[in-house]
Structures are given as structure tokens and as C-alpha cells.
C-alpha positions as CSV (number, residue, x, y, z in Angstrom):
1,A,78.3,46.2,-41.5
2,S,74.7,47.7,-41.9
3,W,72.5,50.2,-44.5
4,W,68.9,50.6,-45.5
5,E,68.2,49.5,-49.3
6,E,65.2,49.9,-52.0
7,G,64.9,53.7,-50.9
8,G,65.2,53.5,-47.0
9,T,62.5,50.6,-46.6
10,V,64.7,47.7,-46.4
11,H,67.3,47.5,-43.6
12,K,70.0,45.4,-44.3
13,S,73.1,43.7,-42.2
14,W,75.5,41.3,-42.3
15,V,77.7,39.8,-39.1
16,V,80.7,38.1,-40.1
17,G,83.4,36.0,-39.5
18,G,80.7,33.7,-36.6
19,K,82.6,30.7,-35.2
20,K,79.2,28.4,-34.3
21,Y,77.5,26.3,-36.9
22,G,81.1,25.4,-38.2
23,G,81.6,28.8,-39.0
24,G,80.0,31.7,-41.6
25,D,78.3,35.2,-41.7
26,F,74.6,35.6,-41.1
27,E,73.1,38.2,-43.7
28,N,69.3,40.2,-42.1
29,R,67.2,41.8,-44.1
30,R,64.3,43.8,-42.0
31,Y,61.5,45.7,-43.5
32,L,57.4,46.6,-42.5
33,M,54.3,45.5,-44.1
34,D,50.2,45.8,-43.3
35,D,51.1,49.8,-42.6
36,G,53.7,49.1,-40.7
37,N,51.7,47.2,-37.9
38,I,54.0,43.3,-39.5
39,L,57.7,43.4,-38.9
40,V,59.3,41.1,-41.3
41,C,62.6,39.3,-40.7
42,E,64.6,37.6,-43.1
43,S,67.6,35.7,-41.7
44,T,69.8,34.0,-43.8
45,F,73.1,31.8,-42.6
46,H,76.0,31.1,-45.3
47,P,78.3,28.5,-44.2
48,N,82.4,29.0,-44.9
49,E,81.8,24.9,-45.8
50,E,82.0,24.0,-49.4
51,G,78.9,22.7,-50.7
52,R,77.1,22.9,-47.6
53,E,73.9,24.4,-48.3
54,K,72.7,27.9,-47.1
55,A,69.7,28.3,-43.6
56,R,67.4,30.3,-44.2
57,V,64.3,31.4,-42.2
58,T,61.8,34.0,-42.5
59,W,60.3,35.4,-39.3
60,R,56.9,37.8,-38.5
61,F,56.2,39.8,-35.8
62,L,52.9,41.2,-35.0
63,R,53.3,44.7,-33.2
64,E,52.4,45.1,-29.8
65,G,48.5,46.7,-29.5
66,A,48.0,45.8,-33.3
67,V,44.3,45.4,-34.3
68,Y,43.1,43.5,-37.0
69,G,39.4,43.9,-37.8
70,D,37.6,44.3,-34.5
71,A,39.8,42.6,-32.5
72,A,43.4,42.2,-31.6
73,V,45.3,38.8,-32.8
74,E,45.7,37.1,-29.7
75,F,47.9,34.1,-29.3
76,P,48.5,31.5,-26.6
77,N,50.9,31.4,-23.6
78,I,52.7,28.1,-24.4
79,F,52.4,27.3,-20.6
80,D,48.7,27.6,-20.9
81,V,48.6,25.1,-23.8
82,F,50.6,22.8,-21.7
83,G,48.3,22.9,-18.8
84,S,45.6,22.9,-20.6
85,E,46.4,19.3,-22.7
86,E,47.4,18.1,-19.1
87,E,43.9,18.3,-18.0
88,K,42.9,16.8,-21.1
89,K,44.6,14.1,-20.4
90,K,43.8,13.4,-16.4
91,K,39.9,13.5,-17.6
92,T,40.7,11.0,-20.1
93,K,42.4,8.9,-17.2
94,T,39.6,9.5,-15.2
95,K,37.1,8.0,-18.0
96,E,38.7,4.9,-18.4
97,G,39.0,4.8,-15.0
98,D,43.5,4.4,-14.5
99,S,43.9,5.0,-11.2
100,G,47.7,5.2,-12.3
101,A,50.2,8.2,-11.5
102,S,50.0,11.2,-13.6
103,S,53.0,10.8,-16.7
104,S,53.9,14.8,-15.7
105,S,57.4,14.3,-14.5
106,E,58.3,14.4,-17.9
107,P,62.3,15.5,-18.6
108,R,62.4,19.3,-19.2
109,M,64.7,21.2,-21.3
110,I,65.8,24.9,-21.8
111,V,67.2,25.7,-24.8
112,G,69.9,29.1,-25.1
113,D,69.9,31.5,-28.1
114,I,71.1,29.1,-30.6
115,L,70.7,31.7,-33.0
116,D,73.5,33.8,-31.5
117,D,73.7,37.0,-33.7
118,A,71.1,36.3,-36.3
119,T,68.2,38.7,-36.1
120,T,64.9,37.5,-36.1
121,S,58.5,34.8,-40.3
122,E,56.5,33.3,-43.4
123,E,53.2,34.2,-44.9
124,A,50.6,34.6,-42.0
125,N,47.9,33.1,-43.5
126,E,45.3,34.8,-41.5
127,L,46.9,37.8,-42.0
128,D,46.8,39.3,-45.8
129,G,47.2,42.8,-45.4
130,T,50.1,43.1,-46.8
131,S,50.1,47.0,-48.4
132,K,53.7,48.6,-47.9
133,L,54.2,52.3,-46.7
134,D,53.5,55.1,-49.1
135,I,57.2,56.3,-49.2
136,E,56.4,58.7,-52.2
137,A,53.7,60.1,-50.6
138,E,56.2,60.6,-47.2
139,I,58.9,62.1,-49.6
140,E,56.2,64.7,-51.6
141,R,54.7,66.0,-48.0
142,E,58.4,66.2,-46.5
143,S,60.1,68.3,-49.5
144,W,62.8,65.3,-48.3
145,V,65.6,64.5,-50.8
146,P,66.4,61.2,-50.6
147,P,70.6,60.4,-50.8
148,S,71.8,58.9,-53.8
149,G,73.0,55.4,-54.3
150,E,71.7,51.7,-53.8
151,R,73.0,52.2,-50.2
152,W,71.7,54.3,-47.9
153,A,72.8,55.2,-44.4
154,I,69.5,57.0,-43.0
155,A,65.9,55.1,-43.7
156,A,63.2,56.7,-45.9
157,P,60.5,59.0,-44.0
158,G,57.5,57.1,-42.3
159,V,59.9,54.0,-42.3
160,D,60.4,53.3,-38.3
161,L,61.5,49.9,-37.3
162,S,60.9,50.6,-33.8
163,G,58.5,49.1,-31.5
164,K,57.8,45.9,-29.5
165,W,57.0,42.5,-31.5
166,K,55.7,39.4,-30.8
167,L,56.3,37.0,-33.1
168,I,53.7,35.3,-35.3
169,I,53.7,31.3,-35.2
170,T,51.8,29.2,-37.8
171,E,52.3,25.6,-39.1
172,K,54.5,27.0,-42.0
173,F,56.6,28.7,-40.0
174,K,57.3,26.5,-37.5
175,E,58.3,23.5,-40.5
176,E,60.5,26.6,-41.9
177,Y,62.5,27.0,-37.9
178,D,62.7,23.5,-38.0
179,E,64.7,23.3,-41.1
180,F,66.6,26.2,-40.4
181,L,67.6,24.4,-37.1
182,K,68.5,21.5,-39.5
183,S,70.9,23.6,-42.0
184,L,72.7,25.0,-38.8
185,G,73.5,21.3,-37.8
186,Q,71.1,21.0,-34.5
187,P,69.9,17.5,-33.4
188,L,66.4,16.7,-33.5
189,I,66.0,16.8,-29.3
190,V,67.0,20.8,-29.6
191,R,65.0,20.8,-32.6
192,G,62.0,19.7,-30.9
193,A,62.8,22.3,-27.8
194,A,63.1,25.0,-29.6
195,V,60.0,24.4,-32.2
196,V,57.3,24.5,-28.9
197,L,59.8,27.1,-26.8
198,I,59.5,29.5,-30.1
199,G,56.2,31.0,-29.5
200,N,57.2,32.8,-26.6
201,T,59.2,34.4,-28.3
202,R,59.2,39.0,-28.2
203,E,61.5,41.6,-29.7
204,E,61.6,45.1,-29.0
205,T,63.8,47.1,-31.2
206,T,64.7,51.0,-31.2
207,Q,65.5,52.8,-34.8
208,T,68.3,55.5,-34.6
209,E,69.8,57.7,-37.4
210,G,73.7,59.0,-37.4
């Protein structure tokens, strides 16, 4: 089930009856910030098990091509980072006169979509713009009559979640994401790999009405 809240600016959805993570329901809230350049996705897992705490994580996505100040915000590719670290290690060993074999044969793990139906943010320190869309101005300009009630079937004018997005990664988000996975019952080895690989997360959304 899904609908729009807060005057058609926040999309809320529920995925109920999930069997994973001990069983439970996923609640998701999506809305735009920074004049539509940031997509915020708040995910909450409500476990069926009595006494078990809810698992929460907030994701922030940067719209593809969005520019802040004089330049676009860029995030390094994880494989470039790994390559750079390996080069540093090799240079260090050479300086120390170590002619031993490289340790690049460490085991790797491919982590699947452990979030299942959860919709994929924490406050990004480097992005301080948090202005909301001027919904009232949009309504006045289009002579639009809003639906009645707190839950709407359509979004307000000017609210469109469509686009291609890239996850914003901060240290604070990594900590929150790790706690989220821990609350879902994921073991340390899975959480460690997931926190590393999460940097390559992309999302493409298409909003339709009706």
C-alpha cells in the first residue's frame, strides 16, 4: 500500500508480511530536499517478534548532474579506491626492502540485495541546502485544488521523484547503515562487505500518477 502525505510532498509506502529477517513489515518515506536535487528515503523495519527493536536507516541520494557551488559533487569509485590503496601498500613494501608476495589474494564476497523490499541517508555535512519545494506557489500558479484528507492518491504540483540518483556516503551514514543491518540480524562479515559495497548504489525512479 502507498499514498502521499504532508500535502502531497511525502510518499509513504508499506511492504507487509515479509518473511526475511525473522518476519516483519517495511515502512518507507520518500521526499525531496535542496530544490529537488536530494532524494531522501527513510526506511523502517517493523519486526513481528515481540520486544525486538525496529531497524531504521535514512538514505540520501544526489540527483544525476546536480551541481553545488562551482562544481558537481563527485564520489570516488570503490574500485579506484581499492586500486589506490594497493599501490600505496606496494610502494611501502618496496621502500622497506620487502620482496615478498603481495597480499592481493584476499577472499572477496559478493553481497546480494539484503534489503529485499526495503526502499533505498543521513544528514550530509557537505550539503547544507535543505530548502523545500514552494508547494503553495505551485498551487496558486496552476489554480489547483488539493484533495481532501491526510492521505492523497497524487503528489502536489511540482513534486516529482523521477530521476537517476547516486547514494551520498558519509561516515555517519556508514555507522547508521551498519546498525541497520545489525538490527536485521546480519552477521559481521556480511555487514562489513555491505558497508564497503554500498558506495556504488544507484537508483532510478519513475513517478506516475493514477
